[in-house]
C-alpha positions as CSV (number, residue, x, y, z in Angstrom):
1,M,24.0,106.6,101.7
2,S,24.5,110.1,101.6
3,R,28.0,111.5,103.5
4,P,26.5,113.1,106.8
5,I,27.8,116.6,107.4
6,K,30.9,117.2,109.2
7,R,30.2,118.5,113.3
8,R,31.9,121.8,113.4
9,R,33.9,122.7,116.4
10,V,32.7,125.8,118.4
11,C,34.2,127.1,121.6
12,G,31.1,127.6,123.7
13,L,27.3,127.7,123.5
14,P,26.0,131.4,123.3
15,A,24.9,133.4,126.7
16,C,21.7,134.5,125.0
17,C,19.8,132.3,122.4
18,R,17.0,134.8,121.4
19,F,16.9,138.4,120.1
20,G,13.9,140.2,118.7
21,P,12.3,143.6,118.1
22,L,10.9,145.6,121.1
23,D,8.9,148.2,119.4
24,G,6.1,145.6,118.4
25,L,5.0,147.9,115.8
26,R,3.6,145.1,113.4
27,P,2.4,141.6,113.6
28,P,5.2,138.9,114.4
29,L,6.6,137.0,111.9
30,A,8.1,133.3,111.9
31,P,11.4,133.8,113.7
32,V,14.8,133.2,112.1
33,V,16.7,130.3,113.1
34,L,21.0,130.9,113.4
35,T,22.3,127.5,114.0
36,V,25.0,127.3,116.9
37,D,27.9,126.7,114.0
38,E,26.8,129.6,112.1
39,Y,26.8,131.9,115.5
40,E,30.3,130.7,116.1
41,C,31.3,131.9,112.3
42,I,29.8,135.1,112.9
43,R,31.6,135.3,116.5
44,L,34.9,134.5,115.0
45,I,34.8,136.2,111.8
46,D,33.0,139.8,112.8
47,Y,33.5,139.6,116.7
48,N,37.1,138.2,117.0
49,R,38.0,139.1,113.3
50,L,39.6,136.3,112.5
51,T,40.4,135.5,108.7
52,Q,38.0,132.7,107.0
53,A,40.9,130.4,107.0
54,D,41.4,131.2,110.5
55,C,37.9,130.3,111.3
56,A,38.1,127.2,109.3
57,M,41.1,126.0,111.3
58,Q,39.2,127.0,114.3
59,M,36.3,125.2,113.7
60,A,37.9,121.8,111.9
61,V,36.2,122.3,108.5
62,A,37.4,123.6,105.2
63,R,37.6,127.1,104.1
64,T,34.8,126.7,101.5
65,T,32.3,125.4,103.9
66,V,33.2,128.2,106.1
67,Q,32.5,130.7,103.6
68,G,29.1,128.7,103.0
69,I,28.3,129.0,107.0
70,Y,29.0,132.6,106.6
71,D,27.2,133.4,103.7
72,G,24.4,131.8,105.0
73,A,24.1,133.2,108.6
74,R,24.7,136.8,107.2
75,R,21.9,136.4,104.8
76,K,19.6,135.2,107.9
77,L,20.8,138.3,109.8
78,A,20.1,140.6,107.2
79,L,16.4,139.1,106.9
80,A,15.9,139.2,110.7
81,L,17.1,143.2,110.8
82,V,15.3,144.1,107.5
83,E,12.0,142.4,108.1
84,G,11.8,143.0,112.1
85,R,11.9,139.2,112.9
86,M,13.0,137.5,116.1
87,I,16.5,135.4,116.0
88,Q,16.6,132.1,117.6
89,I,19.8,130.3,117.8
90,E,19.8,126.4,118.3
91,G,20.4,123.3,116.6
92,G,23.2,122.5,113.7
93,R,25.9,119.8,113.7
94,Y,28.7,120.9,116.3
95,Q,30.6,119.6,119.0
96,L,32.1,121.6,121.8
97,C,36.0,122.2,121.7
98,E,37.8,120.0,123.9
99,A,40.6,122.5,124.6
100,T,43.5,120.0,124.5
101,S,45.3,120.9,120.9
102,G,46.5,124.4,121.3
103,R,44.4,125.6,118.6
104,C,43.7,128.9,120.4
105,R,47.3,129.6,121.2
106,R,48.3,129.5,117.4
107,L,45.3,131.7,116.5
108,Y,45.3,134.0,119.2
109,K,48.8,133.7,120.3
110,S,47.6,133.4,123.7
111,A,45.9,130.8,125.7
112,C,42.3,130.0,125.3
113,P,40.3,133.5,125.1
114,R,37.8,132.3,127.9
115,Q,40.8,131.0,130.1
116,A,42.7,134.3,129.3
117,S,39.6,136.4,130.4
118,G,39.4,134.5,133.9
119,K,36.9,131.7,132.6
120,R,37.0,128.3,132.3
121,C,37.0,126.9,128.9
122,Q,33.5,125.9,128.0
123,A,35.1,122.5,127.2
124,E,35.9,122.1,130.9
125,L,32.6,122.6,132.3
126,S,31.8,119.0,133.4
127,D,27.8,119.7,133.0
128,I,28.6,120.5,129.6
129,K,28.0,117.7,126.8
130,E,28.6,117.3,123.0
131,M,25.4,118.4,121.6
132,D,23.7,116.4,118.5
133,M,20.7,118.1,117.4
134,D,19.4,118.1,114.1
135,K,16.0,119.4,112.4
136,I,14.8,116.6,109.8
137,A,12.3,118.2,106.8
138,V,10.3,115.3,105.6
139,A,8.3,116.4,102.4
140,A,4.8,115.1,102.9
141,E,1.1,115.4,101.8
142,K,-0.9,115.2,104.9
143,D,1.2,112.5,106.6
144,Q,2.5,110.6,103.9
145,V,6.1,111.2,102.1
146,S,5.6,113.1,99.0
147,A,6.7,111.8,95.5
148,H,7.9,115.4,94.7
149,F,10.3,117.6,96.8
150,G,9.1,121.0,95.2
151,H,5.3,120.8,95.2
152,C,4.7,118.8,98.2
153,S,2.0,120.8,100.4
154,Q,3.9,120.6,103.6
155,F,7.1,119.6,105.8
156,H,6.5,117.5,108.8
157,I,9.8,118.9,110.7
158,F,11.4,116.7,113.3
159,T,13.6,118.0,116.2
160,V,16.5,115.2,117.0
161,S,18.5,114.9,119.8
162,D,20.7,111.9,120.1
163,R,19.4,110.2,117.2
164,Q,15.6,110.1,119.0
165,I,12.9,112.6,117.9
166,T,12.4,114.9,120.3
167,G,9.7,117.4,119.0
168,A,7.6,117.5,115.8
169,A,5.9,120.0,113.6
170,V,4.3,120.6,110.5
171,V,4.9,123.7,108.2
172,P,3.1,124.3,104.8
173,N,5.2,124.8,101.9
174,R,4.8,128.4,101.1
175,A,7.7,128.7,98.7
176,Q,5.9,125.9,96.1
177,A,9.3,126.0,94.1
178,C,12.5,123.6,94.3
179,Q,14.6,127.1,93.8
180,S,13.4,128.9,96.7
181,L,13.0,125.9,99.4
182,P,16.7,126.0,100.8
183,E,16.7,129.5,102.4
184,Y,13.1,128.8,103.4
185,L,13.9,125.3,105.1
186,A,17.1,127.0,106.6
187,R,15.0,129.4,108.4
188,Q,13.5,126.5,110.1
189,G,16.8,125.1,111.1
190,V,16.5,122.0,108.7
191,T,19.8,120.1,108.1
192,V,18.2,117.0,106.8
193,I,15.6,116.4,103.7
194,I,13.6,113.4,102.9
195,S,11.6,113.1,100.1
196,G,10.2,110.4,97.7
197,G,11.7,112.2,94.7
198,M,13.9,115.3,93.7
199,G,15.0,117.1,90.5
200,A,18.6,117.1,89.7
201,G,18.9,120.4,90.0
202,A,17.1,120.7,93.5
203,R,19.6,118.1,94.8
204,Q,22.7,119.9,93.7
205,G,21.5,123.2,95.3
206,L,20.8,121.7,98.5
207,T,23.9,119.6,98.8
208,A,25.9,122.6,98.0
209,Q,24.4,124.5,101.1
210,G,25.1,121.5,103.2
211,F,22.0,119.8,103.3
212,T,21.9,116.0,103.5
213,V,19.4,115.2,101.3
214,I,17.6,111.5,101.6
215,T,15.4,110.1,98.4
216,G,13.2,107.3,97.6
217,A,11.3,107.2,100.9
218,S,7.4,106.5,101.0
219,G,5.0,105.7,103.7
220,P,4.3,107.7,106.6
221,A,6.7,110.7,107.5
222,R,7.6,110.3,110.8
223,L,8.4,106.6,109.9
224,A,10.9,107.4,107.3
225,A,12.2,110.3,109.7
226,E,13.0,107.3,112.4
227,Q,14.2,104.9,109.6
228,Y,16.8,107.2,108.5
229,L,17.6,107.8,112.0
230,N,18.3,103.9,112.8
231,G,20.4,103.5,109.3
232,H,17.6,102.0,107.4
233,L,17.1,104.5,104.9
234,Q,19.2,104.8,101.9
235,D,19.5,107.7,99.2
236,L,18.1,106.0,96.1
237,D,18.9,109.1,94.4
238,A,15.2,109.1,92.8
239,G,14.4,111.8,90.7
240,C,11.4,113.8,90.3
241,S,8.6,111.7,88.6
242,Q,5.9,114.3,88.1
243,H,7.6,116.5,85.5
244,E,10.5,116.9,83.2
245,H,13.0,119.1,84.2
246,A,15.1,121.8,82.4
247,D,17.9,119.4,81.5
248,G,15.5,116.9,80.0
249,S,15.5,114.4,82.9
250,A,12.9,112.6,84.8
251,G,13.4,110.8,87.6
252,Q,12.0,107.2,88.4
253,M,10.7,106.3,91.5
254,R,12.4,103.4,93.8
255,P,11.0,101.9,96.5
256,A,13.1,102.7,99.9
257,S,15.0,100.0,101.1
258,D,14.9,98.8,105.0
């Protein structure tokens, strides 16, 4: 099974979660989804002026992970500003800081910034619980898992909280090319991708950008998502069976295990 993405530590949730154009001079476009951990990375590096190394310490991840999160977040912000799209901050893999190990003192040479400003640390608020929200994208043909990731006609996107599906949407595959899909799915807030098959190049690109990739699935798209959440869907490293890839390899489909 693919290694799950480690939750990134954040100080607190944003005060505002929706931003957008006010002039209304053009038809509304699809919003850009900025995950909470991407927001935290922007806050620490661009607002608090921390180095990437200090940001990595604060978020409890590797520096290379921070660099990837930061680059992705900046691309999303640029897209929203240039194309006049709304920004929504939601989802992602994160946990709220427990404020017990003195990280803020090491980074800021003082107490927690929230406490220093007279506010309680977000982690101390009793009504705030650790968030665990993902969006799972299942490559599909109608309501069935597609055998080919890049050439599927649509994606079924399931919003997940506490390992339960809490929402579902169907979006068309407007990219129609493996190389263009990571950015397209990232805009939707997706962190997990399920497909019947996937080429080696597409898999490498997606995993490098932090997606969890599960291949070898079949049957109804929603059932595949539920099997993944229940731990019954394993990644079979199934390649693309519809065409030869640039590296000359052709994947062989294998059935998903229960």
